[in-house]
N, C-alpha and C positions, 0 to 999 in steps of 0.2 A: 483312799492310800497301802500297797497292799505291802506287807512286810519289810522287799525286796528297796522299792524305791525308802523309805524308811531308814532305812538302814543308811540308805547311802545319801540318805541326809546326813540323818548321825554322823557319818562320815568325812564329811564335809561341813562339818562344825567343825568338828577336833579341827582340822586341820589353821582351821577359821582363828579357831581360840591359842594358835601353837601346839597343839600337843602333837606329840611324837607316835604314830600306829605300830604296832611290833609285828610281829611274825603270825602272831600267833590275833591279833585283829583284822589285818591282810587276809590271810587264810579262813577265816572264816565267812566274813566273807562273799571272796572268792569263790569258797565252794557252796555260799548258800546259790550268791544268783545263777552258777551252774543246774544248785537243785529245781530253779526255778529256773529252766531254757533261758535263763539270760547270756548266754554263752559273749558274746561281741562285748557285757558289763564285766564275766569275768574273764579276759583275756586282757583285757585295758588298764587291770588295777594290776592282773600280776606284770605286766611292763613297769606300771609306772613303782608298784613296788621293790624289781629292781632298779630302777632309775635313781628309786630313795635311799640305794644303798640296803635294802632291808633284806637280808637274803633269804629265802623259801625257807623251807624245812618241810622234813619226811613230810611232812602232813600237804602242805600247799602241792607238791609235787605228788603226789599220790593224788590231789585230784584233777593235777593239769594230766596224767598220766592214765588214767579215768577218764575224760570226756576225747581224750584224740583216741582211743582204744575206740567207744563207743561208737565214735565218727568214723572206723575206720581208718584211721592214720597211723598205722601202725609205726610207720617210719619215724613219723618226728614223735611219740609217745617211747620209744627206741632214745630218739636223740635227746631226752628231757634223764632215761637212767643214764646214758651217758653221765650226761654235767654232776648227775646225782655224786655218783662216784669221783667223778674229777674234785667235788669237792671238799672229800669228806664224809661226803649224811647218808647217816647210813640208811641202806630199803631196808622194808620193811617184810612182810608176809602180804601184805595186802597190794606191796609196788610190785612182788612179782605174782599174787594170783590177777590181778589186773592186767597183766602182762602176758601171760599163760591167757587166758578167756579173750582178749584181743586179738591174740594168731588163731587162737581155735576156731574165732569165728569168721577171719579168712582161712578157716581150712588146713594151715600151716599143722596141722599137729604131732608134725618129729620136731618142731622147731621148740613146740611148745612140752614137748616133752622137757625137750635139750633148758631148758630154762626151772624148769625141776629140779633138773639136777648143781644145775651153780646153786639155786636155793642150796640146797646140799651144800654143798660146799664149802657156802659162810656162814654155815650154824644154824642154818633158819629149817625150819620142819612144815613141812606139807604140810594143812591144814584140812577139813573136810569138804573147806567151798574147791584146796584146791586137786585132791580129788575130782570132785564132782564134775566140775571145769572140765581137766581131762577125758574124763570119763566121757561127760558130753560128748565133747570136740569129736572122739574114736570113732563113738555111734554113727556121729554123724557125716562122716568117709566111709561107715562101713566096717570096717575094724575091730568087729566085734569084738575076736579071739585078743588083742589088744585088749581094747575099756575091759573084759572078763578078766583079763588080768590084774588089771590095777585095782583091782576092784576087790579081788583077794588079796590085792600086798596090805592095800590099806583096812582090810581088818588084819592082815597078820602082822601094823601095829599100830595096832591095836585103838586105829576108829572106829568107828560104828556107824554101818552104813544109814542114811535121814531116808524120809519119806522122798526126798529130792534124788537122791542116791537108784530107788528101788527105778523111779518114774521113770527114767533117764533108760535105764537097760531097758526096759519094756516098751519104752517110744523102741529107739537100737533095734530089739529082738522083735519086734512088730514090725517094723519096716522091713524084715527082713523073708519077714514070715514062718519063725525059728518058735513055735506053740508050748514044743514039748520045753526049751527054757525060761518064757517065759511064765506060767504052768511052777517051776521051779524054784525058780523068785520069788513069786507072788504064796506059797507055800513057805520059802524062808521068810519073807515081811511078815505072814502069822507067825510064824515062830517066834522070832526076834518083836510081839510083839503091836506092828503095824499098822495097821487097822486101814484099808486102802480108798484114797482120797477121791473127790472126782475128777479128779484127771488122773487118775489110777484105773478110772473104770470108762471114761470112756477112749484113755489108750489102750485100753485091752478089747471092747467093744472095734475100735475102728483096727486088732490087728486082726481078727473073726471077720471084719466084711473083708480087710486085704488078700482075707485065706473066702472069699467068696462065701462065708457062710451066716449067715445073716439069720438065722436059727439060734446060734450058738450066742452069734451077738445080744437079740432081744432076753435070750438069760439073762447075760451080764446087763443088758441094761436094767432087766429087773429086781434083779439079786441087790444095785445100786440104788434101786426106791424100795428095799426092804432093805436096805443102812442107815435110810433115817436120810438118802440124797438126794436134791432133784437134778434131774436133772440137768442142763443148761445151752449155751445158742450149739456152742464146739460140741455136747452131744448131740445133739441133734441133726446140729453139721455130717455131721460119722453115718448116721445112722443114714441121709439123703442120700448122700453122697451113696452109702450102697446099693439102696434100691434104687437110682440114677447109674450106676454102669450098669443093672441084671439091667437097662429099658424098665422098669415095671416103676411106670409115669400114675399109677392109678396110689399105690401104697405112700409113694413119695408124698406128698395130692396128699395125703391125709396127715402124713408126720409135718408138713405146714403149720394143718387148720388146726391142728393140736398144739404148736407153738404160739396161732392165738390167743387159742382156750390157755394158756396157762403162761398170756401177757405174757410170751415170751419177741422178741422183733429177731427175726430175718437176719443177721447180717447181708453182707453183699457176695460174701462167699458161699452162702445157698445157697441166695440167686443164680450168682453164673452159674452152678452147680445145675438146678433146674428146668433153666436156660438150654444146657447142654442138652440135660436128657428132652427134652420136648425137642432140640430140634432131630439128636439124637430117629427119635420114633416121629419125625416127618409135618410138627403139631405146629406149624407159622401161627399161630390164632394164640395158640396159650404163651410161647416165647416170645412176638411180640408186649403181650398184653401182661408179662413178667417182668423186661424188659422198659418197660414205660414205667410200670407201680416201679421199678426203682431209682429208674430218672424221678420223676414226685418227690421220692423219700428222698430230693439231694444224695441219693449211690453215683458212682459214675459205674457202667457195665463194661468187662472187660474186653482185648479187641475179640476174646471168641466171639466170648457172646454176641458182641457188633454181625460183629460177619457169620456166621453162623447163623443167626436169622435172618440172617441178610438175605442167605440160599434159600434156607428152604420160601423165606417170600416170596419168589427170583421161582422154583420150581412153581409157587402152587400162583403165577401169575401175576402175585401179587405187588411189580415193581412199582406205583405208586409210594407205599407202604415201602420200600425199598428206600428208595429213593430220600423219601424225607427220612430212611436211621443213615442209610450214611451220609450229610448234615449231621445228622446230632453226630453222631461218630466222630467229625472233622471237627466239630462244636468244640467236644471234647476233647481233644488236642491228639490226637488219635493219625493216621496216614493208612489210608486204606490205599491194601495189595490192589495193581493189576486185575486183579480174575476177582475180584468185587465187582468192578468196574463191571468185565467184562460179562457178567456171570447179570446185573440186571441187563447191559444192551443187549445183551440175545433177550433177555425174559423180555422187554419192548416188542421186539421181534416177530417173537411164537406167539 
């Protein structure tokens, strides 16, 4: 029996013995349910708590707000936030950080920044998590100047950037192709005594891959190894994407093979990337082989993999294989476009 079920049974025994659960008991159990992914049980217990006349405290509200924010239901999270204030329950830094994170996930970064201003007005100081979340939010919407401004403000307020802060900023500037700014950030990390992590190296590799500089990408990968860090699935995925984008499927295939030698299992992103590469070069045999391999491993190819592979099969006159793949696509829950049906029909005629 798992811990959540044990806790639920114990709670039931408490009731049977006439013992009244308090705020702490309810909150611990609600939070436990949510952490185990048992949202329905958590919500039901929250409603029961209110029916029993036990008022939620700040920790209960924070737990509820976190679940709604993570689920993308920020409006409901704010309803609880308003309820807290009406009931006179003082919000803490965690409350605001959770709401800031929820707004950033929905790309509402300006609203998130306003929440930080509200936080200050009630006498709460933004912490490292607040700044990291907001900086990440602005990076995700491409507002790197604002992200940099927040970074500087954070430091001027006496907060030391963490590895996460640097990784977030490096990733943002990597997507923008600003390699000079990335170099400055890495240098600053070193000056602060923060060693790059595997994630940092992979982000740096991604930056050079995006800039079409595979030579430098592999130099960074080599530096990563010298630092005692072993490339993982994500690192390989970035490098494979680089070779596939350049149309060098021979090198991409070598990397895929070396993953096997390192006992690393390619994920669906890597398979879909390789399939895209083979389709781009018109290699229907290898593309189809990888689609089948994915399915055998319990993975589902994405729409692009199905569509592109069907396309190259039709170009090669392999319409029977294309039809089989079409049926697999439908069974996977995808709706093929009219162009896919037309390709197969035209291939049959030829």
